[in-house]
N, C-alpha and C positions, 0 to 999 in steps of 0.2 A: 460215660460211654462215648469215647471219641476215638476214631480211627484216623490217624494222621497219615499223610501221603508217604512218609518215609518207610512205612511197612510195605510199600509197593516197590521199593528200591533194592537193587543189588542182585547178586547171583542166587540168593536163597529165596527171593520173592517169587510168588506164583506167576507163571507166564500167562496163564489163562484163568479167568475168574468166572464163576457162575453166581447167580443170585444167592443160593444157599451158602456158598463160600464167603461172600461178602457179609451175609448175616452172621456167620460164625465169627468173623473177624470183629464185627461191631459189638458182639455180645459181651456183657459184663458177667460177673460171677453169679448173678442172680437170675437173669432172664435174657431171652433173645430180644433184639430190638424190634420196634414196631415196623411194619411193612413200609410205611411211608418214609420212615427214617432211612431205611436201606436204599430205597429208590431215589431219595433226595441226594444221598451221598454219591450214588452211581452217576446221577445226572451231573453233579458238580465235577466229578472226575472226567467224565466224557467231555464236558464243556472246557475243561482245563487242558485237554489233550493228553491226559494220562491213561485213559482207557479208550479202546476202540471197539465199538459194537461189531459183533460178527453176525450172530443170529439172535433171536429173541432170548434174552437172559444169559447171553454168553459174550464175554469181552476179552480182548487181548490187553495185557498189562504192558503198555509201552514204556514203563519205567524199569522193567526188569532188565537185567544184564546177563548175557547179551540180549539185544532187542529181539523180541519174539517176531515170528513170521506167521503168515496165515496157516502154514503147515502145522503149527503147534495146536491149532484148534480142531484138526480133523478128527482125532479120537474122541473129542467131546461131542462132535456133531453126530458121528456114527460110532457107537460103542464097539471097541475092538478093531477099529480101522488102523491100518499100518500104511504110512506114506510110502509109495513105491512108484514103479513105472516111469513115466516121463519126468516127473518132478525130481526123483532121485538121480536118474541118469543125466538129466539136463544140468543139474547143479554139480554133478561129478565131472562134467565135461565129456561124457561118453557120447552124448548126442548134442547136436547144435540147434535143436528146435525147442529150446527151453521157453516156457511161457509162464505167466503168473497163475495159471490154473493148477490147483493142488490135486494130484491124482493119488488115490489110495486103494488098497484092497481090503476087503472084509470077508471073513470066512462064512461058509454056509454048510450045513449038514442035513441029515435026514430030518424032515419036519421043521427045519429052520431056514428061512430065506430072508436075509437082511435086505433092507431097502437100499437100492443103489440110485435113488433119485438124485439128480444134480442139485446142489444147493448154491444159490448165489446170494452174496451179501455185499452190497456196494460194488467195489471193484474186485472183490474176491469171488472166486468160483471153486467149488469143491466137487470133484467127480469120483465116484466110487464104483469098484468092479468086484463082483463076487468070485471067490475062489473056493474050491472044496476044502473042507477042514484039513485034509491030509497034506495040502500044499501050504498051509499056514502054521500048523502046530509043529510039535517036535518031530513028527514023522518026516517033515520036509528038510531036516538037517539040524546040525548043531546050532545052538542059539547064537554063538559068536559068528557063525557063517550067515545066518539069516538076518540078524538085526544089527544095526549100527550102534555100538555101545556108547559112542560119543554124542549121539543126538539127544536133544532135550525132549523129544517126543518119539513114540513108536515109529521106527523108520527102517526100511529094508536096506541091506547093503546093496551096492550097485549090481553085484552078481545075482542076488535074489531078485532085484527089480527087473533085470534083463530076462530072467527065466519066467517071472510072472507075466511079462509082456509077450514072450514067445508062446506061453500056454494060452493066453487069452486070444492071441492072434490066430491060433489054430482051432479054437473052440467054436463049435457050431452054435453055441448058446450066446455068444457075444457078437457085437458088430464092430469091435475095435480091430483095426489093422495091426499086424505084427510090427515089431521094431523096424526102423529104417535100416538100410544097408550101409549108409555113410556114417557108421559109428566108429568111435576111436577105442578099439578094444585093447589098446596098450594101457588104458586106464583101468582095466579089469584084471582081477586076480584069477588067472586061468585055473590054478589048482582048486581054488574055492569054487569056481564056476562048475568044474567037473564034479566035485564032491556033491554040490547041491543038485546038479542035474541027475546024478545017480539016485540020490535020496528021493527026489521028486518024481522019478520015473520019466524024465524028459531028455534022456540021452539022444534018442533019435530025433526029436524036434530040434534040439540044440545043434546036432550035427548038420541037419538040413539047413538051418539058418546060417551056420558058419560056411557051408559050401556055397550058398547063394551069395554070401558076402564076399567070399574069395573070388568068385566069378565077376562080381560087381567091381571089386578093387582091380582085378586084372584088366577089365575092359576100360578102366579109367573113367567110367561114367559117373 
């Protein structure tokens, strides 16, 4: 029962590891490994710089390719979380206020209110914002319009991220301000943005934001 570090290497290696996942890797054909063996192996990999602790029992596999980021862990911290808002728009170059904070949305419905408590892990910080189910599931638009198919973790397209932010900025249930006006919308697919806004019922809020942005750009402020 030996798990060598090469199993952590390459494009097929898991980008995020939980303790049960490590135990499954360490298992032989007859039985699961002893608990102390699992944690001993984890400590060795952390000490060797191969695993990075995120939260208790959750680790980034720094040997995976391409190298994972904190965003890969968001859906493990909050089940169903989709990276969106500032993180997506900052990395896409739509906004210039990118930070190391990972922002995600999680869905809520009748009788189900997910935790949106901020999680801090070393230099990493994860912020979660609740959206109604209808703004997260298939009712919000086609899958290819909502989610980035090239991402290694659940991640909104820039167009969906902008609309998520517009919705939250106008919602009386949240304290988050809407998206800034100094955005580079040339990096946004306008056709996809309109399709999603129609599906999400956000045509009016989108138009309001675009008008404010037009006046902001015209004033040169």
